C-alpha positions as semicolon CSV with decimal commas, in nm:
position;residue;x (nm);y (nm);z (nm)
1;M;-0,045;0,493;2,456
2;T;0,301;0,344;2,430
3;Q;0,575;0,488;2,215
4;S;0,567;0,172;2,002
5;S;0,198;0,208;1,920
6;T;0,246;0,579;1,846
7;I;0,522;0,495;1,599
8;K;0,305;0,228;1,436
9;Q;0,021;0,480;1,403
10;Q;0,257;0,730;1,239
11;Q;0,383;0,460;1,002
12;A;0,027;0,360;0,915
13;Q;-0,064;0,724;0,853
14;R;0,234;0,764;0,622
15;I;0,149;0,454;0,419
16;L;-0,209;0,583;0,381
17;E;-0,066;0,916;0,259
18;L;0,142;0,731;-0,001
19;F;-0,165;0,543;-0,124
20;A;-0,365;0,868;-0,139
21;I;-0,092;1,037;-0,345
22;A;-0,087;0,743;-0,586
23;R;-0,467;0,741;-0,610
24;Q;-0,471;1,112;-0,693
25;R;-0,211;1,057;-0,966
26;Y;-0,430;0,782;-1,108
27;L;-0,734;1,010;-1,111
28;D;-0,531;1,299;-1,259
29;A;-0,430;1,064;-1,540
30;E;-0,804;1,028;-1,611
31;G;-0,828;0,689;-1,446
32;N;-1,173;0,546;-1,384
33;P;-1,277;0,658;-1,033
34;R;-1,483;0,339;-0,997
35;R;-1,185;0,115;-1,069
36;T;-0,889;0,040;-0,851
37;P;-0,549;-0,003;-1,016
38;T;-0,400;-0,351;-0,977
39;G;-0,125;-0,228;-0,748
40;L;0,140;-0,392;-0,962
41;K;0,447;-0,194;-1,056
42;G;0,356;0,021;-1,352
43;D;-0,012;0,027;-1,254
44;D;0,022;0,161;-0,900
45;Y;0,105;0,525;-0,986
46;M;0,384;0,531;-0,727
47;T;0,740;0,639;-0,782
48;D;1,008;0,379;-0,713
49;E;1,098;0,567;-0,393
50;E;0,736;0,575;-0,274
51;R;0,691;0,206;-0,355
52;Q;1,005;0,118;-0,159
53;E;0,896;0,332;0,137
54;A;0,551;0,168;0,137
55;L;0,710;-0,179;0,134
56;V;0,941;-0,095;0,423
57;L;0,656;0,058;0,625
58;G;0,431;-0,240;0,554
59;R;0,696;-0,479;0,682
60;Q;0,738;-0,269;0,996
61;I;0,365;-0,243;1,064
62;F;0,257;-0,602;0,994
63;P;0,425;-0,910;1,142
64;Q;0,568;-1,156;0,889
65;E;0,321;-1,426;0,999
66;Y;0,029;-1,198;0,908
67;I;0,181;-1,127;0,566
68;D;0,241;-1,497;0,501
69;N;-0,115;-1,593;0,602
70;T;-0,267;-1,316;0,392
71;A;-0,060;-1,408;0,088
72;R;-0,176;-1,771;0,113
73;S;-0,541;-1,670;0,134
74;I;-0,537;-1,449;-0,176
75;K;-0,670;-1,626;-0,481
76;P;-0,559;-1,507;-0,825
77;V;-0,825;-1,348;-1,043
78;E;-0,896;-1,552;-1,351
79;S;-0,929;-1,358;-1,675
């Protein structure tokens, strides 16, 4: 395994840890375990520092082209 892939694995592990921490906060706040928060600021149960770290890690893990293609394919949920 190359050093680059090892670093990417560590970054991916850290971002998963951040999501797990946020999920536990949501559940501790008596959130519905069958529902997923929207992920928007204020409904993601992350601190500003955790949110910023997750954004930086996401940009390091995923190439910009992947992010752009994914963003185009997401359709807004109609209320």
